[in-house]
SEDREN-474934 format. One record per residue (C-alpha): y, z, x; residue in three letters; residue number from 1. Coordinates in Angstrom, 1 decimal. Layout:
residues N
<atom py="Y" pz="Z" px="X" type="ALA" seq="NUM"/>
...
END
This chain:
residues 85
<atom py="32.3" pz="-0.3" px="6.1" type="MET" seq="1"/>
<atom py="29.9" pz="-2.8" px="4.4" type="LYS" seq="2"/>
<atom py="26.8" pz="-1.3" px="2.9" type="LYS" seq="3"/>
<atom py="23.4" pz="-2.8" px="3.2" type="ASN" seq="4"/>
<atom py="22.3" pz="-3.7" px="-0.4" type="PRO" seq="5"/>
<atom py="18.6" pz="-3.2" px="0.5" type="GLN" seq="6"/>
<atom py="19.0" pz="0.4" px="1.9" type="GLY" seq="7"/>
<atom py="19.6" pz="1.9" px="5.3" type="SER" seq="8"/>
<atom py="19.0" pz="0.1" px="8.6" type="VAL" seq="9"/>
<atom py="16.6" pz="2.9" px="9.5" type="LEU" seq="10"/>
<atom py="14.7" pz="2.8" px="6.2" type="GLY" seq="11"/>
<atom py="11.9" pz="0.5" px="7.3" type="PRO" seq="12"/>
<atom py="11.4" pz="2.4" px="10.6" type="LYS" seq="13"/>
<atom py="11.4" pz="5.8" px="8.8" type="LEU" seq="14"/>
<atom py="9.0" pz="4.4" px="6.3" type="PHE" seq="15"/>
<atom py="6.7" pz="3.2" px="9.1" type="SER" seq="16"/>
<atom py="6.7" pz="6.6" px="10.8" type="ILE" seq="17"/>
<atom py="6.2" pz="8.5" px="7.5" type="TYR" seq="18"/>
<atom py="3.3" pz="6.2" px="6.4" type="THR" seq="19"/>
<atom py="1.6" pz="5.5" px="9.7" type="SER" seq="20"/>
<atom py="-1.6" pz="7.0" px="8.5" type="GLU" seq="21"/>
<atom py="-1.9" pz="4.7" px="5.5" type="LEU" seq="22"/>
<atom py="-3.9" pz="2.2" px="7.5" type="ASN" seq="23"/>
<atom py="-6.5" pz="4.7" px="8.3" type="GLU" seq="24"/>
<atom py="-6.6" pz="5.9" px="4.7" type="VAL" seq="25"/>
<atom py="-7.1" pz="2.6" px="2.9" type="VAL" seq="26"/>
<atom py="-8.7" pz="0.3" px="5.5" type="CYS" seq="27"/>
<atom py="-12.5" pz="-0.2" px="5.3" type="ALA" seq="28"/>
<atom py="-14.9" pz="-3.2" px="5.2" type="ASP" seq="29"/>
<atom py="-13.2" pz="-5.9" px="3.2" type="ASN" seq="30"/>
<atom py="-9.9" pz="-3.9" px="2.8" type="VAL" seq="31"/>
<atom py="-7.0" pz="-4.7" px="5.0" type="LYS" seq="32"/>
<atom py="-3.4" pz="-3.3" px="5.0" type="LEU" seq="33"/>
<atom py="-0.5" pz="-5.6" px="5.6" type="LEU" seq="34"/>
<atom py="3.0" pz="-4.2" px="6.0" type="VAL" seq="35"/>
<atom py="6.3" pz="-6.0" px="6.0" type="TYR" seq="36"/>
<atom py="9.3" pz="-3.7" px="6.6" type="ALA" seq="37"/>
<atom py="8.8" pz="-1.0" px="4.0" type="ASP" seq="38"/>
<atom py="6.4" pz="-3.0" px="1.6" type="ASP" seq="39"/>
<atom py="2.7" pz="-2.3" px="2.1" type="PRO" seq="40"/>
<atom py="0.2" pz="-4.8" px="0.8" type="TYR" seq="41"/>
<atom py="-3.5" pz="-4.1" px="0.5" type="VAL" seq="42"/>
<atom py="-5.9" pz="-7.0" px="0.5" type="ASN" seq="43"/>
<atom py="-9.4" pz="-6.5" px="-0.9" type="CYS" seq="44"/>
<atom py="-12.3" pz="-9.0" px="-0.8" type="ALA" seq="45"/>
<atom py="-15.7" pz="-8.9" px="-2.4" type="ALA" seq="46"/>
<atom py="-18.5" pz="-11.3" px="-3.4" type="ASP" seq="47"/>
<atom py="-18.0" pz="-10.9" px="-7.2" type="ASN" seq="48"/>
<atom py="-15.6" pz="-9.4" px="-9.7" type="SER" seq="49"/>
<atom py="-17.6" pz="-6.3" px="-10.3" type="ASP" seq="50"/>
<atom py="-17.7" pz="-5.4" px="-6.6" type="GLU" seq="51"/>
<atom py="-14.0" pz="-6.3" px="-6.3" type="LEU" seq="52"/>
<atom py="-13.1" pz="-4.0" px="-9.2" type="THR" seq="53"/>
<atom py="-14.9" pz="-1.1" px="-7.7" type="LEU" seq="54"/>
<atom py="-13.4" pz="-1.7" px="-4.3" type="LEU" seq="55"/>
<atom py="-9.8" pz="-1.9" px="-5.7" type="VAL" seq="56"/>
<atom py="-10.4" pz="1.3" px="-7.8" type="GLN" seq="57"/>
<atom py="-11.7" pz="3.2" px="-4.8" type="ARG" seq="58"/>
<atom py="-8.9" pz="2.0" px="-2.6" type="THR" seq="59"/>
<atom py="-6.2" pz="2.9" px="-5.1" type="MET" seq="60"/>
<atom py="-7.7" pz="6.3" px="-5.6" type="LYS" seq="61"/>
<atom py="-7.6" pz="7.0" px="-1.8" type="LYS" seq="62"/>
<atom py="-4.0" pz="5.8" px="-1.7" type="GLN" seq="63"/>
<atom py="-3.0" pz="8.0" px="-4.6" type="LYS" seq="64"/>
<atom py="-4.7" pz="11.1" px="-3.1" type="GLU" seq="65"/>
<atom py="-2.9" pz="10.3" px="0.2" type="TRP" seq="66"/>
<atom py="0.5" pz="9.9" px="-1.5" type="LEU" seq="67"/>
<atom py="0.0" pz="13.2" px="-3.4" type="THR" seq="68"/>
<atom py="-0.7" pz="15.0" px="-0.2" type="GLU" seq="69"/>
<atom py="2.6" pz="13.8" px="1.2" type="LEU" seq="70"/>
<atom py="4.5" pz="14.7" px="-2.0" type="GLY" seq="71"/>
<atom py="5.1" pz="11.0" px="-2.8" type="MET" seq="72"/>
<atom py="4.3" pz="9.0" px="-5.9" type="VAL" seq="73"/>
<atom py="3.5" pz="5.3" px="-6.4" type="LYS" seq="74"/>
<atom py="6.2" pz="3.2" px="-8.0" type="ASN" seq="75"/>
<atom py="4.1" pz="1.7" px="-10.8" type="THR" seq="76"/>
<atom py="6.8" pz="-0.8" px="-11.7" type="SER" seq="77"/>
<atom py="6.4" pz="-2.4" px="-8.3" type="LYS" seq="78"/>
<atom py="2.6" pz="-2.2" px="-8.1" type="THR" seq="79"/>
<atom py="0.8" pz="-5.4" px="-8.8" type="GLU" seq="80"/>
<atom py="-2.8" pz="-6.5" px="-8.8" type="ILE" seq="81"/>
<atom py="-3.2" pz="-10.2" px="-8.1" type="LYS" seq="82"/>
<atom py="-6.4" pz="-12.1" px="-7.9" type="GLY" seq="83"/>
<atom py="-7.2" pz="-15.6" px="-6.7" type="CYS" seq="84"/>
<atom py="-9.6" pz="-17.9" px="-8.2" type="HIS" seq="85"/>
END
């Protein structure tokens, strides 16, 4: 039997079920959640860098609290903050 190198076939579906509340946790004005398979992406937008910094910090804090409640931890090696100029 050939194994899927990316994980189980059910992995993305189980991730989706387990994390279905994430959208409600992080989404707010100027914060949107995008999910592809089992990879969530949070997009934040603000008028200036100070507002954006506060928005990202607040969003990441909410996400960390939610993960802690579920007994999960963020994989910091896969966490990136990207900006556009």
